[in-house]
Gaussian input, Z-matrix of N, CA and C with variables (Angstrom, degrees):
# hf/3-21g

backbone

0 1
 N
 C     1     B1
 C     2     B2     1     A1
 N     3     B3     2     A2     1     D1
 C     4     B4     3     A3     2     D2
 C     5     B5     4     A4     3     D3
 N     6     B6     5     A5     4     D4
 C     7     B7     6     A6     5     D5
 C     8     B8     7     A7     6     D6
 N     9     B9     8     A8     7     D7
 C    10    B10     9     A9     8     D8
 C    11    B11    10    A10     9     D9
 N    12    B12    11    A11    10    D10
 C    13    B13    12    A12    11    D11
 C    14    B14    13    A13    12    D12
 N    15    B15    14    A14    13    D13
 C    16    B16    15    A15    14    D14
 C    17    B17    16    A16    15    D15
 N    18    B18    17    A17    16    D16
 C    19    B19    18    A18    17    D17
 C    20    B20    19    A19    18    D18
 N    21    B21    20    A20    19    D19
 C    22    B22    21    A21    20    D20
 C    23    B23    22    A22    21    D21
 N    24    B24    23    A23    22    D22
 C    25    B25    24    A24    23    D23
 C    26    B26    25    A25    24    D24
 N    27    B27    26    A26    25    D25
 C    28    B28    27    A27    26    D26
 C    29    B29    28    A28    27    D27
 N    30    B30    29    A29    28    D28
 C    31    B31    30    A30    29    D29
 C    32    B32    31    A31    30    D30
 N    33    B33    32    A32    31    D31
 C    34    B34    33    A33    32    D32
 C    35    B35    34    A34    33    D33
 N    36    B36    35    A35    34    D34
 C    37    B37    36    A36    35    D35
 C    38    B38    37    A37    36    D36
 N    39    B39    38    A38    37    D37
 C    40    B40    39    A39    38    D38
 C    41    B41    40    A40    39    D39
 N    42    B42    41    A41    40    D40
 C    43    B43    42    A42    41    D41
 C    44    B44    43    A43    42    D42
 N    45    B45    44    A44    43    D43
 C    46    B46    45    A45    44    D44
 C    47    B47    46    A46    45    D45
 N    48    B48    47    A47    46    D46
 C    49    B49    48    A48    47    D47
 C    50    B50    49    A49    48    D48
 N    51    B51    50    A50    49    D49
 C    52    B52    51    A51    50    D50
 C    53    B53    52    A52    51    D51
 N    54    B54    53    A53    52    D52
 C    55    B55    54    A54    53    D53
 C    56    B56    55    A55    54    D54
 N    57    B57    56    A56    55    D55
 C    58    B58    57    A57    56    D56
 C    59    B59    58    A58    57    D57
 N    60    B60    59    A59    58    D58
 C    61    B61    60    A60    59    D59
 C    62    B62    61    A61    60    D60
 N    63    B63    62    A62    61    D61
 C    64    B64    63    A63    62    D62
 C    65    B65    64    A64    63    D63
 N    66    B66    65    A65    64    D64
 C    67    B67    66    A66    65    D65
 C    68    B68    67    A67    66    D66
 N    69    B69    68    A68    67    D67
 C    70    B70    69    A69    68    D68
 C    71    B71    70    A70    69    D69
 N    72    B72    71    A71    70    D70
 C    73    B73    72    A72    71    D71
 C    74    B74    73    A73    72    D72
 N    75    B75    74    A74    73    D73
 C    76    B76    75    A75    74    D74
 C    77    B77    76    A76    75    D75
 N    78    B78    77    A77    76    D76
 C    79    B79    78    A78    77    D77
 C    80    B80    79    A79    78    D78
 N    81    B81    80    A80    79    D79
 C    82    B82    81    A81    80    D80
 C    83    B83    82    A82    81    D81
 N    84    B84    83    A83    82    D82
 C    85    B85    84    A84    83    D83
 C    86    B86    85    A85    84    D84
 N    87    B87    86    A86    85    D85
 C    88    B88    87    A87    86    D86
 C    89    B89    88    A88    87    D87
 N    90    B90    89    A89    88    D88
 C    91    B91    90    A90    89    D89
 C    92    B92    91    A91    90    D90
 N    93    B93    92    A92    91    D91
 C    94    B94    93    A93    92    D92
 C    95    B95    94    A94    93    D93
 N    96    B96    95    A95    94    D94
 C    97    B97    96    A96    95    D95
 C    98    B98    97    A97    96    D96
 N    99    B99    98    A98    97    D97
 C   100   B100    99    A99    98    D98
 C   101   B101   100   A100    99    D99
 N   102   B102   101   A101   100   D100
 C   103   B103   102   A102   101   D101
 C   104   B104   103   A103   102   D102
 N   105   B105   104   A104   103   D103
 C   106   B106   105   A105   104   D104
 C   107   B107   106   A106   105   D105
 N   108   B108   107   A107   106   D106
 C   109   B109   108   A108   107   D107
 C   110   B110   109   A109   108   D108
 N   111   B111   110   A110   109   D109
 C   112   B112   111   A111   110   D110
 C   113   B113   112   A112   111   D111
 N   114   B114   113   A113   112   D112
 C   115   B115   114   A114   113   D113
 C   116   B116   115   A115   114   D114
 N   117   B117   116   A116   115   D115
 C   118   B118   117   A117   116   D116
 C   119   B119   118   A118   117   D117
 N   120   B120   119   A119   118   D118
 C   121   B121   120   A120   119   D119
 C   122   B122   121   A121   120   D120
 N   123   B123   122   A122   121   D121
 C   124   B124   123   A123   122   D122
 C   125   B125   124   A124   123   D123
 N   126   B126   125   A125   124   D124
 C   127   B127   126   A126   125   D125
 C   128   B128   127   A127   126   D126
 N   129   B129   128   A128   127   D127
 C   130   B130   129   A129   128   D128
 C   131   B131   130   A130   129   D129
 N   132   B132   131   A131   130   D130
 C   133   B133   132   A132   131   D131
 C   134   B134   133   A133   132   D132
 N   135   B135   134   A134   133   D133
 C   136   B136   135   A135   134   D134
 C   137   B137   136   A136   135   D135
 N   138   B138   137   A137   136   D136
 C   139   B139   138   A138   137   D137
 C   140   B140   139   A139   138   D138
 N   141   B141   140   A140   139   D139
 C   142   B142   141   A141   140   D140
 C   143   B143   142   A142   141   D141
 N   144   B144   143   A143   142   D142
 C   145   B145   144   A144   143   D143
 C   146   B146   145   A145   144   D144
 N   147   B147   146   A146   145   D145
 C   148   B148   147   A147   146   D146
 C   149   B149   148   A148   147   D147
 N   150   B150   149   A149   148   D148
 C   151   B151   150   A150   149   D149
 C   152   B152   151   A151   150   D150
 N   153   B153   152   A152   151   D151
 C   154   B154   153   A153   152   D152
 C   155   B155   154   A154   153   D153
 N   156   B156   155   A155   154   D154
 C   157   B157   156   A156   155   D155
 C   158   B158   157   A157   156   D156
 N   159   B159   158   A158   157   D157
 C   160   B160   159   A159   158   D158
 C   161   B161   160   A160   159   D159
 N   162   B162   161   A161   160   D160
 C   163   B163   162   A162   161   D161
 C   164   B164   163   A163   162   D162
 N   165   B165   164   A164   163   D163
 C   166   B166   165   A165   164   D164
 C   167   B167   166   A166   165   D165
 N   168   B168   167   A167   166   D166
 C   169   B169   168   A168   167   D167
 C   170   B170   169   A169   168   D168
 N   171   B171   170   A170   169   D169
 C   172   B172   171   A171   170   D170
 C   173   B173   172   A172   171   D171
 N   174   B174   173   A173   172   D172
 C   175   B175   174   A174   173   D173
 C   176   B176   175   A175   174   D174
 N   177   B177   176   A176   175   D175
 C   178   B178   177   A177   176   D176
 C   179   B179   178   A178   177   D177
 N   180   B180   179   A179   178   D178
 C   181   B181   180   A180   179   D179
 C   182   B182   181   A181   180   D180
 N   183   B183   182   A182   181   D181
 C   184   B184   183   A183   182   D182
 C   185   B185   184   A184   183   D183
 N   186   B186   185   A185   184   D184
 C   187   B187   186   A186   185   D185
 C   188   B188   187   A187   186   D186
 N   189   B189   188   A188   187   D187
 C   190   B190   189   A189   188   D188
 C   191   B191   190   A190   189   D189
 N   192   B192   191   A191   190   D190
 C   193   B193   192   A192   191   D191
 C   194   B194   193   A193   192   D192
 N   195   B195   194   A194   193   D193
 C   196   B196   195   A195   194   D194
 C   197   B197   196   A196   195   D195
 N   198   B198   197   A197   196   D196
 C   199   B199   198   A198   197   D197
 C   200   B200   199   A199   198   D198
 N   201   B201   200   A200   199   D199
 C   202   B202   201   A201   200   D200
 C   203   B203   202   A202   201   D201
 N   204   B204   203   A203   202   D202
 C   205   B205   204   A204   203   D203
 C   206   B206   205   A205   204   D204
 N   207   B207   206   A206   205   D205
 C   208   B208   207   A207   206   D206
 C   209   B209   208   A208   207   D207
 N   210   B210   209   A209   208   D208
 C   211   B211   210   A210   209   D209
 C   212   B212   211   A211   210   D210
 N   213   B213   212   A212   211   D211
 C   214   B214   213   A213   212   D212
 C   215   B215   214   A214   213   D213
 N   216   B216   215   A215   214   D214
 C   217   B217   216   A216   215   D215
 C   218   B218   217   A217   216   D216
 N   219   B219   218   A218   217   D217
 C   220   B220   219   A219   218   D218
 C   221   B221   220   A220   219   D219

   B1=1.4501
   B2=1.5288
   B3=1.3098
   B4=1.4621
   B5=1.5214
   B6=1.3073
   B7=1.4658
   B8=1.5266
   B9=1.3318
   B10=1.4636
   B11=1.5254
   B12=1.3341
   B13=1.4631
   B14=1.5259
   B15=1.3302
   B16=1.4539
   B17=1.5357
   B18=1.3147
   B19=1.4695
   B20=1.5297
   B21=1.3279
   B22=1.4656
   B23=1.5273
   B24=1.3255
   B25=1.4650
   B26=1.5239
   B27=1.3163
   B28=1.4666
   B29=1.5232
   B30=1.3214
   B31=1.4711
   B32=1.5271
   B33=1.3290
   B34=1.4686
   B35=1.5254
   B36=1.3173
   B37=1.4707
   B38=1.5216
   B39=1.3220
   B40=1.4710
   B41=1.5253
   B42=1.3242
   B43=1.4626
   B44=1.5257
   B45=1.3283
   B46=1.4591
   B47=1.5246
   B48=1.3178
   B49=1.4678
   B50=1.5201
   B51=1.3101
   B52=1.4642
   B53=1.5266
   B54=1.3249
   B55=1.4604
   B56=1.5200
   B57=1.3052
   B58=1.4629
   B59=1.5200
   B60=1.3033
   B61=1.4642
   B62=1.5263
   B63=1.3004
   B64=1.4639
   B65=1.5266
   B66=1.3245
   B67=1.4717
   B68=1.5288
   B69=1.3177
   B70=1.4559
   B71=1.5235
   B72=1.3095
   B73=1.4546
   B74=1.5232
   B75=1.3073
   B76=1.4606
   B77=1.5217
   B78=1.3087
   B79=1.4568
   B80=1.5183
   B81=1.3225
   B82=1.4567
   B83=1.5366
   B84=1.3353
   B85=1.4689
   B86=1.5267
   B87=1.3153
   B88=1.4673
   B89=1.5272
   B90=1.3238
   B91=1.4582
   B92=1.5319
   B93=1.3291
   B94=1.4600
   B95=1.5273
   B96=1.3232
   B97=1.4609
   B98=1.5256
   B99=1.3235
   B100=1.4555
   B101=1.5287
   B102=1.3277
   B103=1.4583
   B104=1.5165
   B105=1.3384
   B106=1.4621
   B107=1.5215
   B108=1.3169
   B109=1.4657
   B110=1.5270
   B111=1.3164
   B112=1.4631
   B113=1.5293
   B114=1.3164
   B115=1.4598
   B116=1.5283
   B117=1.3297
   B118=1.4637
   B119=1.5253
   B120=1.3413
   B121=1.4648
   B122=1.5283
   B123=1.3411
   B124=1.4566
   B125=1.5158
   B126=1.3226
   B127=1.4608
   B128=1.5266
   B129=1.3231
   B130=1.4633
   B131=1.5331
   B132=1.3174
   B133=1.4658
   B134=1.5261
   B135=1.3265
   B136=1.4644
   B137=1.5328
   B138=1.3231
   B139=1.4685
   B140=1.5263
   B141=1.3399
   B142=1.4666
   B143=1.5235
   B144=1.3210
   B145=1.4611
   B146=1.5190
   B147=1.3274
   B148=1.4673
   B149=1.5202
   B150=1.3265
   B151=1.4629
   B152=1.5242
   B153=1.3295
   B154=1.4622
   B155=1.5294
   B156=1.3281
   B157=1.4652
   B158=1.5247
   B159=1.3090
   B160=1.4621
   B161=1.5237
   B162=1.3220
   B163=1.4650
   B164=1.5312
   B165=1.3456
   B166=1.4600
   B167=1.5222
   B168=1.3294
   B169=1.4610
   B170=1.5251
   B171=1.3105
   B172=1.4636
   B173=1.5206
   B174=1.3094
   B175=1.4579
   B176=1.5302
   B177=1.3286
   B178=1.4646
   B179=1.5221
   B180=1.3209
   B181=1.4571
   B182=1.5346
   B183=1.3193
   B184=1.4647
   B185=1.5346
   B186=1.3242
   B187=1.4630
   B188=1.5222
   B189=1.3294
   B190=1.4637
   B191=1.5338
   B192=1.3129
   B193=1.4680
   B194=1.5337
   B195=1.3015
   B196=1.4627
   B197=1.5276
   B198=1.3188
   B199=1.4655
   B200=1.5277
   B201=1.3201
   B202=1.4674
   B203=1.5251
   B204=1.3296
   B205=1.4673
   B206=1.5228
   B207=1.3123
   B208=1.4631
   B209=1.5329
   B210=1.3388
   B211=1.4663
   B212=1.5125
   B213=1.3237
   B214=1.4692
   B215=1.5138
   B216=1.3281
   B217=1.4600
   B218=1.5123
   B219=1.2832
   B220=1.4699
   B221=1.5061
   A1=107.48
   A2=115.26
   A3=119.31
   A4=109.66
   A5=115.02
   A6=120.51
   A7=110.37
   A8=116.34
   A9=120.39
   A10=111.26
   A11=116.74
   A12=120.96
   A13=110.96
   A14=115.26
   A15=119.64
   A16=110.51
   A17=117.28
   A18=120.69
   A19=110.63
   A20=117.12
   A21=121.31
   A22=110.58
   A23=116.89
   A24=121.53
   A25=110.48
   A26=117.10
   A27=121.46
   A28=110.47
   A29=117.26
   A30=120.25
   A31=109.95
   A32=116.94
   A33=120.88
   A34=110.89
   A35=116.92
   A36=121.52
   A37=109.95
   A38=117.52
   A39=121.07
   A40=110.78
   A41=116.76
   A42=120.84
   A43=110.10
   A44=116.87
   A45=120.74
   A46=112.15
   A47=117.41
   A48=121.35
   A49=110.07
   A50=116.34
   A51=121.89
   A52=110.01
   A53=116.64
   A54=120.45
   A55=113.02
   A56=116.99
   A57=120.79
   A58=109.37
   A59=115.74
   A60=120.48
   A61=112.01
   A62=115.94
   A63=120.67
   A64=109.18
   A65=117.74
   A66=119.45
   A67=110.85
   A68=114.92
   A69=120.74
   A70=112.62
   A71=114.85
   A72=121.94
   A73=107.80
   A74=116.57
   A75=120.05
   A76=109.50
   A77=115.56
   A78=122.03
   A79=107.16
   A80=115.47
   A81=120.44
   A82=109.37
   A83=118.31
   A84=121.01
   A85=113.37
   A86=117.31
   A87=119.96
   A88=110.53
   A89=116.38
   A90=121.26
   A91=110.14
   A92=115.74
   A93=120.48
   A94=112.80
   A95=117.71
   A96=120.92
   A97=111.80
   A98=117.88
   A99=121.73
   A100=112.75
   A101=117.03
   A102=120.68
   A103=111.11
   A104=115.36
   A105=119.76
   A106=108.18
   A107=115.73
   A108=119.66
   A109=110.34
   A110=116.51
   A111=121.20
   A112=111.21
   A113=116.95
   A114=120.40
   A115=111.24
   A116=116.51
   A117=120.02
   A118=110.78
   A119=117.12
   A120=120.60
   A121=109.98
   A122=116.15
   A123=120.14
   A124=112.00
   A125=116.78
   A126=121.88
   A127=110.40
   A128=116.08
   A129=120.02
   A130=110.06
   A131=117.70
   A132=121.35
   A133=111.13
   A134=116.81
   A135=121.05
   A136=110.57
   A137=116.49
   A138=120.49
   A139=111.30
   A140=117.11
   A141=120.54
   A142=110.88
   A143=115.97
   A144=120.97
   A145=111.21
   A146=116.47
   A147=120.55
   A148=111.28
   A149=116.88
   A150=120.43
   A151=110.23
   A152=116.74
   A153=120.74
   A154=110.12
   A155=117.38
   A156=121.10
   A157=111.17
   A158=117.32
   A159=121.89
   A160=110.09
   A161=116.29
   A162=119.79
   A163=110.41
   A164=117.50
   A165=120.32
   A166=110.47
   A167=117.49
   A168=120.88
   A169=110.94
   A170=117.22
   A171=120.90
   A172=110.99
   A173=116.91
   A174=120.83
   A175=110.17
   A176=116.41
   A177=120.57
   A178=110.59
   A179=116.55
   A180=121.66
   A181=110.57
   A182=116.64
   A183=120.21
   A184=111.07
   A185=117.11
   A186=119.93
   A187=110.66
   A188=116.12
   A189=120.90
   A190=110.17
   A191=117.27
   A192=121.44
   A193=110.02
   A194=116.73
   A195=120.67
   A196=110.90
   A197=116.44
   A198=120.03
   A199=110.89
   A200=116.98
   A201=120.63
   A202=111.09
   A203=117.24
   A204=119.12
   A205=111.36
   A206=115.95
   A207=119.12
   A208=110.26
   A209=115.53
   A210=120.63
   A211=111.62
   A212=117.09
   A213=122.54
   A214=112.13
   A215=117.10
   A216=121.28
   A217=113.44
   A218=117.67
   A219=119.17
   A220=109.77
   D1=134.97
   D2=179.27
   D3=-77.16
   D4=166.68
   D5=179.04
   D6=-62.38
   D7=-40.11
   D8=179.90
   D9=-64.77
   D10=-41.17
   D11=178.68
   D12=-63.80
   D13=-41.31
   D14=179.54
   D15=-65.86
   D16=-41.07
   D17=178.13
   D18=-62.72
   D19=-40.09
   D20=177.96
   D21=-65.56
   D22=-41.67
   D23=177.91
   D24=-61.92
   D25=-43.80
   D26=178.57
   D27=-64.67
   D28=-39.01
   D29=176.99
   D30=-62.79
   D31=-42.69
   D32=177.55
   D33=-59.70
   D34=-42.21
   D35=179.12
   D36=-63.05
   D37=-42.95
   D38=178.68
   D39=-60.44
   D40=-41.66
   D41=179.50
   D42=-63.92
   D43=-41.46
   D44=-179.46
   D45=-68.91
   D46=-33.25
   D47=178.40
   D48=-70.18
   D49=-36.83
   D50=-176.80
   D51=-66.42
   D52=131.97
   D53=-178.64
   D54=-115.71
   D55=2.90
   D56=-179.77
   D57=-132.72
   D58=-178.43
   D59=176.98
   D60=-87.60
   D61=6.47
   D62=178.00
   D63=-66.01
   D64=167.26
   D65=176.32
   D66=-56.29
   D67=152.86
   D68=-176.60
   D69=-56.40
   D70=145.09
   D71=174.84
   D72=-64.76
   D73=136.48
   D74=177.16
   D75=-96.16
   D76=138.24
   D77=178.25
   D78=-112.52
   D79=132.74
   D80=179.38
   D81=-59.60
   D82=119.31
   D83=-178.53
   D84=-58.06
   D85=-33.08
   D86=179.26
   D87=-66.28
   D88=-33.05
   D89=177.07
   D90=-64.75
   D91=-39.96
   D92=-178.03
   D93=-69.61
   D94=-23.20
   D95=179.50
   D96=-62.50
   D97=-22.39
   D98=-177.76
   D99=-80.14
   D100=-13.64
   D101=-178.52
   D102=-92.82
   D103=138.85
   D104=172.51
   D105=-79.41
   D106=167.64
   D107=177.48
   D108=-58.75
   D109=-41.39
   D110=-179.37
   D111=-63.88
   D112=-38.64
   D113=178.59
   D114=-66.90
   D115=-38.77
   D116=177.36
   D117=-64.52
   D118=-42.27
   D119=176.75
   D120=-62.02
   D121=-42.56
   D122=178.41
   D123=-61.79
   D124=-40.12
   D125=178.10
   D126=-62.47
   D127=-44.23
   D128=178.88
   D129=-62.14
   D130=-46.39
   D131=-179.94
   D132=-62.04
   D133=-40.14
   D134=178.81
   D135=-63.79
   D136=-43.45
   D137=178.57
   D138=-64.63
   D139=-40.22
   D140=177.26
   D141=-61.56
   D142=-42.96
   D143=-180.00
   D144=-64.10
   D145=-44.54
   D146=179.31
   D147=-63.70
   D148=-39.75
   D149=179.51
   D150=-65.64
   D151=-42.51
   D152=178.75
   D153=-62.16
   D154=-46.78
   D155=179.59
   D156=-63.90
   D157=-39.01
   D158=179.29
   D159=-62.14
   D160=-46.26
   D161=-179.14
   D162=-65.10
   D163=-39.83
   D164=179.39
   D165=-65.95
   D166=-44.12
   D167=179.47
   D168=-62.23
   D169=-41.68
   D170=178.34
   D171=-66.78
   D172=-37.57
   D173=179.15
   D174=-62.36
   D175=-44.67
   D176=177.99
   D177=-60.91
   D178=-44.52
   D179=-178.52
   D180=-64.90
   D181=-43.92
   D182=179.60
   D183=-65.42
   D184=-37.81
   D185=176.07
   D186=-61.93
   D187=-40.99
   D188=179.28
   D189=-63.52
   D190=-45.51
   D191=178.83
   D192=-62.64
   D193=-43.04
   D194=179.44
   D195=-59.90
   D196=-45.42
   D197=179.60
   D198=-61.93
   D199=-38.81
   D200=178.77
   D201=-66.63
   D202=-37.67
   D203=-179.89
   D204=-67.77
   D205=-31.22
   D206=177.85
   D207=-66.81
   D208=-26.83
   D209=-179.54
   D210=-99.92
   D211=2.87
   D212=-177.37
   D213=56.55
   D214=43.08
   D215=-179.96
   D216=-95.58
   D217=-3.96
   D218=-178.13
   D219=-88.01

């Protein structure tokens, strides 16, 4: 992996870690030196999976709340 590719991968990870519109979370570069390229890819994939599951779980919950409001059950 080139240096540019690794920097892009790290930027993607920072975006996935960030949960607000605040500036991106900073990761200590020395900490990142301990990860192999494969581990960084795995981290990105894990974060993508968690984000997808989080959005799906919230969607289900919001649908449930919406249905209850239509019935005035809240």
